[in-house]
N, CA, C, O and the ligand as a Tripos MOL2 file, in Angstrom:
@<TRIPOS>MOLECULE
protein
  249   247    63     0     0
PROTEIN
NO_CHARGES

@<TRIPOS>ATOM
      1 N           0.8510   -1.2020    0.0000 N.3       1 MET1
      2 CA          0.0000    0.0000    0.0000 C.3       1 MET1
      3 C           0.8870    1.2530    0.0000 C.2       1 MET1
      4 O           0.6320    2.2270   -0.7080 O.2       1 MET1
      5 N           1.9370    1.1840    0.8240 N.am      2 THR2
      6 CA          2.8640    2.3020    0.8650 C.3       2 THR2
      7 C           3.5260    2.5200   -0.4980 C.2       2 THR2
      8 O           3.7410    3.6470   -0.9440 O.2       2 THR2
      9 N           3.8340    1.4020   -1.1320 N.am      3 HIS3
     10 CA          4.4760    1.5090   -2.4380 C.3       3 HIS3
     11 C           3.5640    2.2090   -3.4410 C.2       3 HIS3
     12 O           4.0180    3.0520   -4.2160 O.2       3 HIS3
     13 N           2.2890    1.8640   -3.4260 N.am      4 ARG4
     14 CA          1.3550    2.4840   -4.3600 C.3       4 ARG4
     15 C           1.2360    3.9850   -4.1120 C.2       4 ARG4
     16 O           1.1810    4.7740   -5.0550 O.2       4 ARG4
     17 N           1.1990    4.3720   -2.8480 N.am      5 GLN5
     18 CA          1.1290    5.7930   -2.5050 C.3       5 GLN5
     19 C           2.3410    6.5350   -3.0490 C.2       5 GLN5
     20 O           2.2150    7.5840   -3.6800 O.2       5 GLN5
     21 N           3.5180    5.9720   -2.7940 N.am      6 ASP6
     22 CA          4.7370    6.6180   -3.2610 C.3       6 ASP6
     23 C           4.7360    6.7310   -4.7720 C.2       6 ASP6
     24 O           5.1410    7.7490   -5.3320 O.2       6 ASP6
     25 N           4.2800    5.6830   -5.4230 N.am      7 ASP7
     26 CA          4.2530    5.6660   -6.8700 C.3       7 ASP7
     27 C           3.3450    6.7710   -7.4050 C.2       7 ASP7
     28 O           3.7040    7.4670   -8.3550 O.2       7 ASP7
     29 N           2.1770    6.9310   -6.8010 N.am      8 LEU8
     30 CA          1.2520    7.9790   -7.2330 C.3       8 LEU8
     31 C           1.8800    9.3510   -6.9980 C.2       8 LEU8
     32 O           1.7740   10.2390   -7.8440 O.2       8 LEU8
     33 N           2.5200    9.5160   -5.8740 N.am      9 TYR9
     34 CA          3.1460   10.8020   -5.5710 C.3       9 TYR9
     35 C           4.2480   11.1200   -6.5820 C.2       9 TYR9
     36 O           4.3650   12.2510   -7.0530 O.2       9 TYR9
     37 N           5.0390   10.1220   -6.9040 N.am     10 VAL10
     38 CA          6.1210   10.3100   -7.8720 C.3      10 VAL10
     39 C           5.5610   10.6980   -9.2390 C.2      10 VAL10
     40 O           6.0890   11.5840   -9.9110 O.2      10 VAL10
     41 N           4.4870   10.0210   -9.6380 N.am     11 ARG11
     42 CA          3.8880   10.3430  -10.9360 C.3      11 ARG11
     43 C           3.2500   11.7300  -10.9150 C.2      11 ARG11
     44 O           3.3030   12.4640  -11.9030 O.2      11 ARG11
     45 N           2.6560   12.0740   -9.7970 N.am     12 TYR12
     46 CA          2.0460   13.3890   -9.6320 C.3      12 TYR12
     47 C           3.1100   14.4880   -9.7500 C.2      12 TYR12
     48 O           2.9230   15.4720  -10.4660 O.2      12 TYR12
     49 N           4.2180   14.3050   -9.0440 N.am     13 MET13
     50 CA          5.2910   15.2960   -9.0860 C.3      13 MET13
     51 C           5.9260   15.3720  -10.4740 C.2      13 MET13
     52 O           6.2930   16.4480  -10.9460 O.2      13 MET13
     53 N           6.0440   14.2370  -11.1030 N.am     14 SER14
     54 CA          6.6240   14.1980  -12.4330 C.3      14 SER14
     55 C           5.7180   14.9010  -13.4510 C.2      14 SER14
     56 O           6.2020   15.6110  -14.3320 O.2      14 SER14
     57 N           4.4090   14.6980  -13.3240 N.am     15 ALA15
     58 CA          3.4560   15.3660  -14.2100 C.3      15 ALA15
     59 C           3.4350   16.8670  -13.9330 C.2      15 ALA15
     60 O           3.3330   17.6780  -14.8540 O.2      15 ALA15
     61 N           3.5320   17.2250  -12.6590 N.am     16 PHE16
     62 CA          3.5740   18.6380  -12.2810 C.3      16 PHE16
     63 C           4.7770   19.3160  -12.9240 C.2      16 PHE16
     64 O           4.6700   20.3950  -13.5070 O.2      16 PHE16
     65 N           5.9100   18.6630  -12.8030 N.am     17 SER17
     66 CA          7.1450   19.2090  -13.3400 C.3      17 SER17
     67 C           7.0920   19.3140  -14.8630 C.2      17 SER17
     68 O           7.5350   20.3130  -15.4300 O.2      17 SER17
     69 N           6.5590   18.3040  -15.5220 N.am     18 ALA18
     70 CA          6.4580   18.3220  -16.9880 C.3      18 ALA18
     71 C           5.5400   19.4400  -17.4450 C.2      18 ALA18
     72 O           5.8440   20.1610  -18.3950 O.2      18 ALA18
     73 N           4.4080   19.5770  -16.7540 N.am     19 SER19
     74 CA          3.4420   20.6070  -17.1030 C.3      19 SER19
     75 C           4.0310   21.9920  -16.8750 C.2      19 SER19
     76 O           3.8740   22.8860  -17.7070 O.2      19 SER19
     77 N           4.7000   22.1630  -15.7570 N.am     20 ARG20
     78 CA          5.2400   23.4870  -15.4380 C.3      20 ARG20
     79 C           6.4110   23.8480  -16.3380 C.2      20 ARG20
     80 O           6.5370   24.9890  -16.7820 O.2      20 ARG20
     81 N           7.2670   22.8660  -16.6040 N.am     21 THR21
     82 CA          8.4000   23.1160  -17.4900 C.3      21 THR21
     83 C           7.9140   23.5340  -18.8690 C.2      21 THR21
     84 O           8.4550   24.4580  -19.4760 O.2      21 THR21
     85 N           6.8920   22.8480  -19.3550 N.am     22 HIS22
     86 CA          6.3500   23.2040  -20.6650 C.3      22 HIS22
     87 C           5.7690   24.6170  -20.6300 C.2      22 HIS22
     88 O           6.0520   25.4250  -21.5140 O.2      22 HIS22
     89 N           4.9800   24.9100  -19.6380 N.am     23 THR23
     90 CA          4.3170   26.2170  -19.5660 C.3      23 THR23
     91 C           5.3320   27.3540  -19.4800 C.2      23 THR23
     92 O           5.1210   28.4200  -20.0590 O.2      23 THR23
     93 N           6.4170   27.1330  -18.7690 N.am     24 SER24
     94 CA          7.4190   28.1910  -18.6210 C.3      24 SER24
     95 C           8.0540   28.5330  -19.9570 C.2      24 SER24
     96 O           8.6910   29.5760  -20.1050 O.2      24 SER24
     97 N           7.8770   27.6510  -20.9240 N.am     25 ASP25
     98 CA          8.5220   27.8150  -22.2210 C.3      25 ASP25
     99 C           7.5160   28.0310  -23.3400 C.2      25 ASP25
    100 O           7.8940   28.1050  -24.5100 O.2      25 ASP25
    101 N           6.2360   28.1310  -22.9890 N.am     26 CYS26
    102 CA          5.1920   28.1420  -24.0100 C.3      26 CYS26
    103 C           4.2420   29.3180  -23.7750 C.2      26 CYS26
    104 O           3.5340   29.3700  -22.7690 O.2      26 CYS26
    105 N           4.2410   30.2450  -24.7060 N.am     27 GLU27
    106 CA          3.4480   31.4560  -24.5380 C.3      27 GLU27
    107 C           1.9560   31.1480  -24.5300 C.2      27 GLU27
    108 O           1.2040   31.7570  -23.7690 O.2      27 GLU27
    109 N           1.5250   30.2210  -25.3560 N.am     28 ARG28
    110 CA          0.1000   29.8880  -25.4210 C.3      28 ARG28
    111 C          -0.4000   29.3260  -24.0990 C.2      28 ARG28
    112 O          -1.4540   29.7250  -23.6030 O.2      28 ARG28
    113 N           0.3600   28.4010  -23.5330 N.am     29 CYS29
    114 CA         -0.0660   27.7930  -22.2700 C.3      29 CYS29
    115 C          -0.0220   28.8150  -21.1380 C.2      29 CYS29
    116 O          -0.8290   28.7440  -20.2110 O.2      29 CYS29
    117 N           0.9080   29.7600  -21.2010 N.am     30 GLN30
    118 CA          0.9590   30.8140  -20.1850 C.3      30 GLN30
    119 C          -0.3020   31.6580  -20.2310 C.2      30 GLN30
    120 O          -0.7240   32.2020  -19.2100 O.2      30 GLN30
    121 N          -0.9060   31.7720  -21.4070 N.am     31 ASN31
    122 CA         -2.1370   32.5490  -21.5530 C.3      31 ASN31
    123 C          -3.3780   31.6730  -21.4860 C.2      31 ASN31
    124 O          -4.4560   32.0710  -21.9290 O.2      31 ASN31
    125 N          -3.2200   30.4740  -20.9260 N.am     32 SER32
    126 CA         -4.3310   29.5370  -20.7600 C.3      32 SER32
    127 C          -4.9780   29.1370  -22.0750 C.2      32 SER32
    128 O          -6.1590   28.7920  -22.1180 O.2      32 SER32
    129 N          -4.1900   29.1880  -23.1530 N.am     33 GLN33
    130 CA         -4.6780   28.6820  -24.4440 C.3      33 GLN33
    131 C          -3.8570   27.4390  -24.7520 C.2      33 GLN33
    132 O          -2.9870   27.4480  -25.6230 O.2      33 GLN33
    133 N          -4.1500   26.3720  -24.0200 N.am     34 ASP34
    134 CA         -3.3090   25.1900  -24.0810 C.3      34 ASP34
    135 C          -3.0470   24.7330  -25.5170 C.2      34 ASP34
    136 O          -3.9700   24.5590  -26.3120 O.2      34 ASP34
    137 N          -1.7760   24.5480  -25.8200 N.am     35 CYS35
    138 CA         -1.3970   24.1140  -27.1620 C.3      35 CYS35
    139 C          -1.5140   22.5960  -27.2660 C.2      35 CYS35
    140 O          -1.8330   21.9120  -26.2930 O.2      35 CYS35
    141 N          -1.2480   22.0890  -28.4640 N.am     36 ILE36
    142 CA         -1.4310   20.6530  -28.7180 C.3      36 ILE36
    143 C          -0.4270   19.8150  -27.9260 C.2      36 ILE36
    144 O          -0.7120   18.6680  -27.5820 O.2      36 ILE36
    145 N           0.7220   20.3710  -27.6420 N.am     37 VAL37
    146 CA          1.7220   19.6530  -26.8460 C.3      37 VAL37
    147 C           1.3940   19.7550  -25.3640 C.2      37 VAL37
    148 O           1.5390   18.7860  -24.6180 O.2      37 VAL37
    149 N           0.9500   20.9370  -24.9440 N.am     38 GLY38
    150 CA          0.7210   21.1730  -23.5290 C.3      38 GLY38
    151 C          -0.5300   20.5110  -22.9870 C.2      38 GLY38
    152 O          -0.5480   20.0640  -21.8400 O.2      38 GLY38
    153 N          -1.5740   20.4410  -23.7950 N.am     39 THR39
    154 CA         -2.8590   19.9260  -23.3220 C.3      39 THR39
    155 C          -2.7610   18.5660  -22.6280 C.2      39 THR39
    156 O          -3.2450   18.4260  -21.5050 O.2      39 THR39
    157 N          -2.1460   17.5530  -23.2640 N.am     40 PRO40
    158 CA         -2.0530   16.2580  -22.5520 C.3      40 PRO40
    159 C          -1.2270   16.3440  -21.2800 C.2      40 PRO40
    160 O          -1.4950   15.6230  -20.3180 O.2      40 PRO40
    161 N          -0.2240   17.2160  -21.2610 N.am     41 LEU41
    162 CA          0.5980   17.3720  -20.0530 C.3      41 LEU41
    163 C          -0.2380   17.9570  -18.9150 C.2      41 LEU41
    164 O          -0.1800   17.4830  -17.7800 O.2      41 LEU41
    165 N          -1.0100   18.9880  -19.2350 N.am     42 HIS42
    166 CA         -1.8230   19.6330  -18.2060 C.3      42 HIS42
    167 C          -2.9570   18.7200  -17.7450 C.2      42 HIS42
    168 O          -3.3110   18.7030  -16.5660 O.2      42 HIS42
    169 N          -3.5210   17.9630  -18.6860 N.am     43 GLU43
    170 CA         -4.6080   17.0420  -18.3130 C.3      43 GLU43
    171 C          -4.0910   15.9260  -17.4190 C.2      43 GLU43
    172 O          -4.7440   15.5250  -16.4550 O.2      43 GLU43
    173 N          -2.9150   15.4370  -17.7550 N.am     44 ARG44
    174 CA         -2.3260   14.3650  -16.9480 C.3      44 ARG44
    175 C          -2.0610   14.8820  -15.5390 C.2      44 ARG44
    176 O          -2.3330   14.1970  -14.5530 O.2      44 ARG44
    177 N          -1.5320   16.0860  -15.4570 N.am     45 PHE45
    178 CA         -1.2620   16.6810  -14.1570 C.3      45 PHE45
    179 C          -2.5540   16.8480  -13.3610 C.2      45 PHE45
    180 O          -2.5990   16.5310  -12.1720 O.2      45 PHE45
    181 N          -3.6040   17.3450  -14.0150 N.am     46 ALA46
    182 CA         -4.8780   17.5600  -13.3220 C.3      46 ALA46
    183 C          -5.4500   16.2350  -12.8170 C.2      46 ALA46
    184 O          -5.9630   16.1580  -11.7010 O.2      46 ALA46
    185 N          -5.3590   15.1900  -13.6520 N.am     47 ARG47
    186 CA         -5.8640   13.8690  -13.2530 C.3      47 ARG47
    187 C          -5.1150   13.3300  -12.0460 C.2      47 ARG47
    188 O          -5.7200   12.8490  -11.0880 O.2      47 ARG47
    189 N          -3.7720   13.4180  -12.1020 N.am     48 LEU48
    190 CA         -2.9680   12.8870  -11.0110 C.3      48 LEU48
    191 C          -3.1430   13.7110   -9.7460 C.2      48 LEU48
    192 O          -3.1030   13.1770   -8.6370 O.2      48 LEU48
    193 N          -3.3370   15.0220   -9.9150 N.am     49 GLN49
    194 CA         -3.5730   15.8800   -8.7480 C.3      49 GLN49
    195 C          -4.8680   15.4740   -8.0550 C.2      49 GLN49
    196 O          -4.9260   15.3770   -6.8290 O.2      49 GLN49
    197 N          -5.9080   15.2380   -8.8550 N.am     50 ASP50
    198 CA         -7.1830   14.7620   -8.3110 C.3      50 ASP50
    199 C          -7.0010   13.4460   -7.5700 C.2      50 ASP50
    200 O          -7.4560   13.2860   -6.4370 O.2      50 ASP50
    201 N          -6.3290   12.5070   -8.2290 N.am     51 ALA51
    202 CA         -6.1290   11.1830   -7.6450 C.3      51 ALA51
    203 C          -5.3420   11.2860   -6.3480 C.2      51 ALA51
    204 O          -5.6520   10.6220   -5.3580 O.2      51 ALA51
    205 N          -4.3260   12.1270   -6.3740 N.am     52 TYR52
    206 CA         -3.4890   12.2780   -5.1780 C.3      52 TYR52
    207 C          -4.2830   12.9050   -4.0400 C.2      52 TYR52
    208 O          -4.2240   12.4370   -2.9030 O.2      52 TYR52
    209 N          -5.0230   13.9640   -4.3480 N.am     53 ASN53
    210 CA         -5.8170   14.6270   -3.3140 C.3      53 ASN53
    211 C          -6.8830   13.6980   -2.7440 C.2      53 ASN53
    212 O          -7.1330   13.6900   -1.5390 O.2      53 ASN53
    213 N          -7.5080   12.9170   -3.6220 N.am     54 THR54
    214 CA         -8.5030   11.9510   -3.1730 C.3      54 THR54
    215 C          -7.8800   10.9410   -2.2310 C.2      54 THR54
    216 O          -8.4390   10.6040   -1.1870 O.2      54 THR54
    217 N          -6.7140   10.4670   -2.6250 N.am     55 GLN55
    218 CA         -6.0240    9.4800   -1.7960 C.3      55 GLN55
    219 C          -5.6520   10.0840   -0.4320 C.2      55 GLN55
    220 O          -5.8110    9.4390    0.6050 O.2      55 GLN55
    221 N          -5.1590   11.3210   -0.4490 N.am     56 GLN56
    222 CA         -4.7740   11.9810    0.7970 C.3      56 GLN56
    223 C          -5.9640   12.1250    1.7310 C.2      56 GLN56
    224 O          -5.8490   11.8990    2.9360 O.2      56 GLN56
    225 N          -7.1160   12.5050    1.1690 N.am     57 SER57
    226 CA         -8.2800   12.7460    2.0080 C.3      57 SER57
    227 C          -8.8240   11.4530    2.5960 C.2      57 SER57
    228 O          -9.5500   11.4650    3.5900 O.2      57 SER57
    229 N          -8.4570   10.3220    1.9620 N.am     58 ARG58
    230 CA         -8.9140    9.0310    2.4880 C.3      58 ARG58
    231 C          -7.9850    8.4850    3.5470 C.2      58 ARG58
    232 O          -8.3640    7.6040    4.3180 O.2      58 ARG58
    233 N          -6.7620    9.0070    3.5910 N.am     59 GLN59
    234 CA         -5.7910    8.4950    4.5550 C.3      59 GLN59
    235 C          -6.0620    9.0800    5.9280 C.2      59 GLN59
    236 O          -6.3200   10.2770    6.0530 O.2      59 GLN59
    237 N          -6.0050    8.2500    6.9560 N.am     60 PRO60
    238 CA         -6.0830    8.8180    8.3020 C.3      60 PRO60
    239 C          -4.8310    9.6320    8.5800 C.2      60 PRO60
    240 O          -3.7470    9.2760    8.1170 O.2      60 PRO60
    241 N          -4.9640   10.7050    9.3190 N.am     61 ARG61
    242 CA         -3.7950   11.5300    9.6500 C.3      61 ARG61
    243 C          -2.8700   10.7860   10.5870 C.2      61 ARG61
    244 O          -3.3110   10.1170   11.5220 O.2      61 ARG61
    245 N          -1.5790   10.9130   10.3220 N.am     62 ARG62
    246 CA         -0.6270   10.2550   11.1910 C.3      62 ARG62
    247 C          -0.1250   11.1960   12.2610 C.2      62 ARG62
    248 O           0.6950   10.8040   13.0920 O.2      62 ARG62
    249 ZN          2.0380   24.8140  -24.6830 Zn       63 ZN63
@<TRIPOS>BOND
     1     1     2 1
     2     2     3 1
     3     3     4 2
     4     3     5 am
     5     5     6 1
     6     6     7 1
     7     7     8 2
     8     7     9 am
     9     9    10 1
    10    10    11 1
    11    11    12 2
    12    11    13 am
    13    13    14 1
    14    14    15 1
    15    15    16 2
    16    15    17 am
    17    17    18 1
    18    18    19 1
    19    19    20 2
    20    19    21 am
    21    21    22 1
    22    22    23 1
    23    23    24 2
    24    23    25 am
    25    25    26 1
    26    26    27 1
    27    27    28 2
    28    27    29 am
    29    29    30 1
    30    30    31 1
    31    31    32 2
    32    31    33 am
    33    33    34 1
    34    34    35 1
    35    35    36 2
    36    35    37 am
    37    37    38 1
    38    38    39 1
    39    39    40 2
    40    39    41 am
    41    41    42 1
    42    42    43 1
    43    43    44 2
    44    43    45 am
    45    45    46 1
    46    46    47 1
    47    47    48 2
    48    47    49 am
    49    49    50 1
    50    50    51 1
    51    51    52 2
    52    51    53 am
    53    53    54 1
    54    54    55 1
    55    55    56 2
    56    55    57 am
    57    57    58 1
    58    58    59 1
    59    59    60 2
    60    59    61 am
    61    61    62 1
    62    62    63 1
    63    63    64 2
    64    63    65 am
    65    65    66 1
    66    66    67 1
    67    67    68 2
    68    67    69 am
    69    69    70 1
    70    70    71 1
    71    71    72 2
    72    71    73 am
    73    73    74 1
    74    74    75 1
    75    75    76 2
    76    75    77 am
    77    77    78 1
    78    78    79 1
    79    79    80 2
    80    79    81 am
    81    81    82 1
    82    82    83 1
    83    83    84 2
    84    83    85 am
    85    85    86 1
    86    86    87 1
    87    87    88 2
    88    87    89 am
    89    89    90 1
    90    90    91 1
    91    91    92 2
    92    91    93 am
    93    93    94 1
    94    94    95 1
    95    95    96 2
    96    95    97 am
    97    97    98 1
    98    98    99 1
    99    99   100 2
   100    99   101 am
   101   101   102 1
   102   102   103 1
   103   103   104 2
   104   103   105 am
   105   105   106 1
   106   106   107 1
   107   107   108 2
   108   107   109 am
   109   109   110 1
   110   110   111 1
   111   111   112 2
   112   111   113 am
   113   113   114 1
   114   114   115 1
   115   115   116 2
   116   115   117 am
   117   117   118 1
   118   118   119 1
   119   119   120 2
   120   119   121 am
   121   121   122 1
   122   122   123 1
   123   123   124 2
   124   123   125 am
   125   125   126 1
   126   126   127 1
   127   127   128 2
   128   127   129 am
   129   129   130 1
   130   130   131 1
   131   131   132 2
   132   131   133 am
   133   133   134 1
   134   134   135 1
   135   135   136 2
   136   135   137 am
   137   137   138 1
   138   138   139 1
   139   139   140 2
   140   139   141 am
   141   141   142 1
   142   142   143 1
   143   143   144 2
   144   143   145 am
   145   145   146 1
   146   146   147 1
   147   147   148 2
   148   147   149 am
   149   149   150 1
   150   150   151 1
   151   151   152 2
   152   151   153 am
   153   153   154 1
   154   154   155 1
   155   155   156 2
   156   155   157 am
   157   157   158 1
   158   158   159 1
   159   159   160 2
   160   159   161 am
   161   161   162 1
   162   162   163 1
   163   163   164 2
   164   163   165 am
   165   165   166 1
   166   166   167 1
   167   167   168 2
   168   167   169 am
   169   169   170 1
   170   170   171 1
   171   171   172 2
   172   171   173 am
   173   173   174 1
   174   174   175 1
   175   175   176 2
   176   175   177 am
   177   177   178 1
   178   178   179 1
   179   179   180 2
   180   179   181 am
   181   181   182 1
   182   182   183 1
   183   183   184 2
   184   183   185 am
   185   185   186 1
   186   186   187 1
   187   187   188 2
   188   187   189 am
   189   189   190 1
   190   190   191 1
   191   191   192 2
   192   191   193 am
   193   193   194 1
   194   194   195 1
   195   195   196 2
   196   195   197 am
   197   197   198 1
   198   198   199 1
   199   199   200 2
   200   199   201 am
   201   201   202 1
   202   202   203 1
   203   203   204 2
   204   203   205 am
   205   205   206 1
   206   206   207 1
   207   207   208 2
   208   207   209 am
   209   209   210 1
   210   210   211 1
   211   211   212 2
   212   211   213 am
   213   213   214 1
   214   214   215 1
   215   215   216 2
   216   215   217 am
   217   217   218 1
   218   218   219 1
   219   219   220 2
   220   219   221 am
   221   221   222 1
   222   222   223 1
   223   223   224 2
   224   223   225 am
   225   225   226 1
   226   226   227 1
   227   227   228 2
   228   227   229 am
   229   229   230 1
   230   230   231 1
   231   231   232 2
   232   231   233 am
   233   233   234 1
   234   234   235 1
   235   235   236 2
   236   235   237 am
   237   237   238 1
   238   238   239 1
   239   239   240 2
   240   239   241 am
   241   241   242 1
   242   242   243 1
   243   243   244 2
   244   243   245 am
   245   245   246 1
   246   246   247 1
   247   247   248 2
@<TRIPOS>SUBSTRUCTURE
     1 MET1         2 RESIDUE 1 A MET
     2 THR2         6 RESIDUE 1 A THR
     3 HIS3        10 RESIDUE 1 A HIS
     4 ARG4        14 RESIDUE 1 A ARG
     5 GLN5        18 RESIDUE 1 A GLN
     6 ASP6        22 RESIDUE 1 A ASP
     7 ASP7        26 RESIDUE 1 A ASP
     8 LEU8        30 RESIDUE 1 A LEU
     9 TYR9        34 RESIDUE 1 A TYR
    10 VAL10       38 RESIDUE 1 A VAL
    11 ARG11       42 RESIDUE 1 A ARG
    12 TYR12       46 RESIDUE 1 A TYR
    13 MET13       50 RESIDUE 1 A MET
    14 SER14       54 RESIDUE 1 A SER
    15 ALA15       58 RESIDUE 1 A ALA
    16 PHE16       62 RESIDUE 1 A PHE
    17 SER17       66 RESIDUE 1 A SER
    18 ALA18       70 RESIDUE 1 A ALA
    19 SER19       74 RESIDUE 1 A SER
    20 ARG20       78 RESIDUE 1 A ARG
    21 THR21       82 RESIDUE 1 A THR
    22 HIS22       86 RESIDUE 1 A HIS
    23 THR23       90 RESIDUE 1 A THR
    24 SER24       94 RESIDUE 1 A SER
    25 ASP25       98 RESIDUE 1 A ASP
    26 CYS26      102 RESIDUE 1 A CYS
    27 GLU27      106 RESIDUE 1 A GLU
    28 ARG28      110 RESIDUE 1 A ARG
    29 CYS29      114 RESIDUE 1 A CYS
    30 GLN30      118 RESIDUE 1 A GLN
    31 ASN31      122 RESIDUE 1 A ASN
    32 SER32      126 RESIDUE 1 A SER
    33 GLN33      130 RESIDUE 1 A GLN
    34 ASP34      134 RESIDUE 1 A ASP
    35 CYS35      138 RESIDUE 1 A CYS
    36 ILE36      142 RESIDUE 1 A ILE
    37 VAL37      146 RESIDUE 1 A VAL
    38 GLY38      150 RESIDUE 1 A GLY
    39 THR39      154 RESIDUE 1 A THR
    40 PRO40      158 RESIDUE 1 A PRO
    41 LEU41      162 RESIDUE 1 A LEU
    42 HIS42      166 RESIDUE 1 A HIS
    43 GLU43      170 RESIDUE 1 A GLU
    44 ARG44      174 RESIDUE 1 A ARG
    45 PHE45      178 RESIDUE 1 A PHE
    46 ALA46      182 RESIDUE 1 A ALA
    47 ARG47      186 RESIDUE 1 A ARG
    48 LEU48      190 RESIDUE 1 A LEU
    49 GLN49      194 RESIDUE 1 A GLN
    50 ASP50      198 RESIDUE 1 A ASP
    51 ALA51      202 RESIDUE 1 A ALA
    52 TYR52      206 RESIDUE 1 A TYR
    53 ASN53      210 RESIDUE 1 A ASN
    54 THR54      214 RESIDUE 1 A THR
    55 GLN55      218 RESIDUE 1 A GLN
    56 GLN56      222 RESIDUE 1 A GLN
    57 SER57      226 RESIDUE 1 A SER
    58 ARG58      230 RESIDUE 1 A ARG
    59 GLN59      234 RESIDUE 1 A GLN
    60 PRO60      238 RESIDUE 1 A PRO
    61 ARG61      242 RESIDUE 1 A ARG
    62 ARG62      246 RESIDUE 1 A ARG
    63 ZN63       249 GROUP 0 **** ****
């Protein structure tokens, strides 16, 4: 279970980084006009962010 959590977190951070790196270099994405390259990156990040937040809210606080 711990492994799955870590894996999701790693993928979430990796998607965050990919999305942000692209946006920092892409004028269209900076203006919220997601380009053809950026769109899947941003969608993946949004999906993983949702999944991660859902998982966090289900975990009891330590
Ligand atoms: Zn872009």
